[in-house]
C-alpha positions in Angstrom: 0.0 0.1 -0.1 1.6 3.5 -1.5 0.4 6.1 0.0 1.5 10.1 -0.4 4.7 11.0 -0.1 5.0 14.0 3.1 4.9 16.6 0.4 2.0 15.9 -1.2 0.3 15.7 1.9 1.4 19.1 2.9 0.2 20.7 -0.4 -3.1 18.5 0.4 -3.5 20.2 3.9 -2.6 23.7 1.8 -5.6 23.8 -0.3 -7.8 23.7 2.9 -5.9 26.7 4.6 -8.8 29.6 3.8 -8.0 33.2 3.1 -8.1 35.7 5.4 -6.7 32.6 8.0 -4.0 32.5 11.1 -3.0 29.7 11.2 0.5 28.1 13.4 2.0 24.9 11.8 3.4 22.8 14.3 7.3 21.5 14.0 7.9 18.4 11.7 5.7 17.6 9.1 3.1 20.5 9.4 6.5 23.1 8.9 5.9 22.0 5.3 2.0 23.5 4.4 3.9 26.8 4.1 5.7 25.8 1.6 2.6 25.2 -0.8 -0.1 27.5 0.4 -0.9 29.4 -3.0 0.4 32.8 -3.6 -2.5 34.2 -4.4 -4.3 33.4 -1.0 -3.2 35.4 1.6 -2.7 33.5 5.2 -1.2 34.8 8.3 1.3 32.2 10.0 1.8 32.4 13.6 4.9 30.8 15.3 4.7 30.6 19.2 8.4 31.5 19.3 6.9 35.2 18.6 6.7 35.9 14.5 3.9 36.6 12.6 3.5 36.4 8.7 6.2 34.0 8.3 6.7 33.0 4.7 8.2 29.7 2.6 11.2 28.1 3.4 14.5 30.3 2.2 17.0 28.6 -0.5 19.5 27.8 1.7 22.1 30.5 0.7 19.4 33.0 2.2 18.7 31.8 5.3 19.3 34.1 8.4 20.2 32.2 11.6 18.2 34.6 13.9 15.0 34.1 11.8 14.0 30.8 12.7 10.3 29.4 13.8 9.7 27.4 17.1 11.4 24.3 15.7 14.3 26.3 15.3 14.0 25.6 11.1 14.8 28.9 8.9 11.7 30.8 8.2 10.7 33.9 6.0 9.3 36.9 7.2 6.7 38.4 4.6 6.2 42.1 4.5 4.0 43.0 7.3 5.6 40.4 9.4 5.9 41.0 13.0 8.3 40.0 16.0 6.9 40.0 19.4 7.1 38.6 23.1 7.1 34.8 23.8 4.6 35.6 26.4 2.3 38.0 23.7 2.4 34.6 21.7 1.1 32.6 23.8 -1.6 35.2 24.8 -2.7 34.6 20.6 -2.7 31.5 21.0 -4.9 31.2 24.8 -7.1 34.1 23.9 -8.4 31.9 20.7 -7.0 34.1 17.8 -5.6 31.5 15.8 -8.3 30.4 13.4 -6.4 27.1 12.8 -3.3 25.0 13.5 -1.8 21.9 12.0 0.1 19.7 14.3 1.8 16.2 14.2 0.5 12.9 16.4 1.7 9.7 17.4 -1.9 8.6 17.8 -5.9 10.7 17.3 -8.3 8.5 19.0 -12.1 8.1 17.8 -13.2 11.1 19.6 -10.5 13.2 18.5 -8.1 12.8 21.6 -4.4 13.7 20.6 -1.1 12.3 21.6 1.9 14.2 20.0 4.5 14.8 22.4 5.9 11.0 23.8 5.8 7.6 23.4 6.1 7.4 26.8 9.1 5.2 26.5 11.9 5.7 29.6 14.4 7.2 26.8 12.1 9.7 24.8 12.8 13.5 25.1 9.9 15.3 27.3 8.8 17.7 24.8 5.4 19.1 24.4 6.4 22.7 23.8 3.6 24.8 22.7 1.1 21.8 21.7 -1.1 21.9 24.4 -1.7 25.1 24.4 -2.3 25.2 20.3 -4.4 22.1 20.6 -7.0 23.7 22.9 -6.6 27.9 21.9 -6.7 26.9 18.5 -10.7 27.3 16.5 -9.7 24.6 14.6 -7.4 21.7 14.7 -5.7 19.3 11.9 -3.7 16.4 12.5 -1.4 15.2 9.6 0.9 12.3 9.9 0.9 8.8 8.2 -1.7 6.3 8.5 0.2 3.7 9.3 3.6 3.6 12.0 6.5 2.2 10.5 5.7 -1.0 11.9 2.4 -1.3 10.2 0.0 -0.2 13.4 -2.6 2.3 13.0 -2.2 6.0 14.3 -6.1 6.2 14.8 -6.9 4.6 17.5 -10.2 3.9 19.8 -8.1 5.3 23.3 -4.6 6.7 23.2 -1.8 4.8 24.8 0.6 7.4 24.7 0.4 10.2 27.3 -2.7 12.9 26.1 -1.8 16.1 24.3 -5.6 17.4 24.3 -8.9 15.8 24.8 -11.2 15.8 21.9 -9.4 18.7 20.3 -8.8 17.4 17.0 -11.4 18.4 14.1 -9.8 16.7 11.2 -7.4 14.2 10.1 -4.5 13.9 7.0 -2.7 11.3 6.7 -1.1 9.6 3.4 -4.0 7.4 2.5 -7.5 9.8 3.3 -8.8 12.7 4.8 -11.4 12.5 7.8 -13.1 14.2 10.1 -13.6 13.5 13.7 -18.1 14.0 14.3 -20.6 13.6 16.9 -21.0 10.2 14.3 -17.9 9.0 14.8 -14.5 9.2 12.4 -16.1 10.3 9.1 -14.1 9.8 5.7 -14.2 12.7 3.5 -11.5 11.9 1.1 -9.9 9.0 0.3 -6.3 10.0 -1.7 -5.1 7.2 -3.1 -6.2 4.4 -5.3 -7.5 2.5 -2.5 -11.7 1.0 -1.5 -13.0 2.4 1.3 -13.2 -1.1 2.5 -9.1 -1.3 2.2 -8.6 1.7 4.4 -10.9 0.3 7.0 -8.7 -2.6 7.5 -6.0 -0.1 8.0 -7.8 1.9 10.3 -8.4 0.5 14.0 -11.7 2.4 14.6 -14.9 2.1 13.0 -15.0 4.7 10.0 -17.8 6.2 8.8 -19.0 6.9 4.7 -19.9 10.6 4.4 
């Protein structure tokens, strides 16, 4: 079963970011979404280390070591972009001023619980960062992750076994196989992204999926 590449996943997420949205892109895969936002669409990207108005990833020759996102990756700043205090950045998050955050995940449960900062392993690095604030502070939480682990285990689970980042906070899941919404009726499949049937997708998923 061959799914989308991470770049293709980022392109698919970028399609759903609306004009005028204030968006935080989490560390890891979600940062790639910035490179695929349509140039004719104004989207204001926020980083919790105190930036508003980030642009695409810079060319290596144009990287500025003082201009980095919360994941310490080089970024660009669009005209009108701004820097501010760390505390002000979290006040924006906790005050409900972000429309969307896109986060990576280890697991998402059938009711939208998110586990994305630790596998609980003895040698795991405790690095929740701003994820808890984003999961609860953003108006909509999108998750972008592979559908299966490297061992072929579903990352969409009945109950998260890893430490929880946020309870019932995820609205939409983008994987390399499908786009799914967490709704009152369950995990609803909105789009299958590869050449596979609904039944094939169900066999790859540990929760009961719902047809739209």
